[in-house]
C-alpha positions in Angstrom: 28.1 -16.2 23.8 26.8 -16.1 20.2 24.2 -13.6 19.1 22.3 -15.1 16.3 19.5 -12.5 16.4 18.9 -11.2 12.9 19.1 -7.5 12.6 16.2 -5.8 11.0 16.3 -4.2 7.5 15.7 -0.5 6.9 12.6 0.4 4.9 13.7 1.5 1.5 12.7 4.5 -0.6 11.4 6.7 2.3 9.9 9.9 1.0 11.3 12.7 3.2 8.0 14.6 3.1 5.7 11.7 4.0 8.0 9.3 5.8 6.3 6.6 3.7 8.2 4.3 1.3 7.8 5.2 -2.3 8.5 1.5 -3.0 5.0 0.7 -1.6 3.5 2.3 -4.7 4.5 -0.9 -6.5 1.6 -2.6 -4.7 -0.8 -0.4 -6.6 1.0 0.5 -9.8 0.7 -2.8 -11.6 -3.0 -2.7 -11.3 -3.4 0.6 -13.1 -3.0 -1.3 -16.4 -6.5 -2.6 -15.7 -8.1 0.8 -15.5 -9.8 0.3 -18.8 -11.6 -2.8 -17.6 -13.2 -2.9 -14.1 -13.9 -6.6 -14.3 -10.2 -7.4 -15.0 -9.2 -5.0 -12.2 -11.6 -6.8 -9.8 -10.2 -10.1 -10.9 -6.6 -8.9 -10.4 -7.4 -7.8 -6.8 -9.3 -11.0 -6.1 -6.4 -13.2 -7.3 -3.7 -11.1 -5.6 -5.0 -8.8 -2.8 -3.2 -5.5 -2.2 -0.9 -5.8 0.8 -1.2 -3.3 3.6 1.9 -1.3 4.4 2.8 -3.5 7.3 2.3 -6.6 5.2 4.5 -5.1 2.5 7.1 -4.2 5.2 6.6 -6.7 8.0 7.5 -5.1 11.4 9.4 -8.2 12.4 11.7 -7.8 9.4 11.9 -4.0 9.1 12.8 -1.2 11.5 10.5 1.8 12.0 7.8 0.8 9.6 5.1 2.8 11.3 6.1 5.8 13.4 4.7 9.1 14.6 5.5 10.8 11.3 3.7 8.4 9.0 1.1 6.8 11.2 -1.9 8.9 10.0 -0.9 8.2 6.3 -0.5 4.5 6.9 -4.0 4.3 8.6 -5.5 6.1 5.5 -3.6 3.8 3.1 -4.8 0.7 5.0 -8.4 1.9 4.7 -7.9 2.4 1.0 -6.4 -1.1 0.7 -9.3 -2.6 2.7 -11.8 -0.9 0.4 -10.0 -2.0 -2.8 -9.5 -5.6 -1.5 -13.3 -5.8 -1.0 -14.1 -4.4 -4.4 -16.0 -7.5 -5.4 -18.4 -6.9 -2.6 -19.1 -3.3 -3.5 -20.5 -1.3 -6.4 -17.5 1.0 -6.8 -17.3 2.5 -10.2 -14.1 2.7 -12.2 -13.9 6.4 -11.4 -14.2 5.8 -7.7 -11.5 3.1 -7.9 -9.2 5.5 -9.8 -9.8 8.1 -7.1 -8.8 5.6 -4.4 -5.6 4.9 -6.4 -5.0 8.6 -6.7 -5.5 9.1 -2.9 -3.0 6.3 -2.2 -0.5 7.9 -4.6 -0.9 11.3 -2.9 -0.5 9.8 0.6 2.8 8.2 -0.5 4.2 11.0 -2.6 2.6 14.1 -0.9 1.2 15.4 -4.2 
């Protein structure tokens, strides 16, 4: 008789060109303040790993998180997140890390 099923939320800030939420850039943006110090950047990521897109927008909470229009971009973003979250096990240079952040930005904003 009663339907207590919670309705899912809509993903906010969808970029119409990429079908990726611009809000997801917040997962990366705060860490750009550490670009001057690779050790602090590594510590930041170690203490608070970057969430994947589906962790940031859990599919049990949000509608249409990953779809045919954004799937390829999300896969690429998740690969970037995996690489960055394992930064302490790699010998990435600061320039390489910045390039990964730029790639993420471009995937979200279609720049």
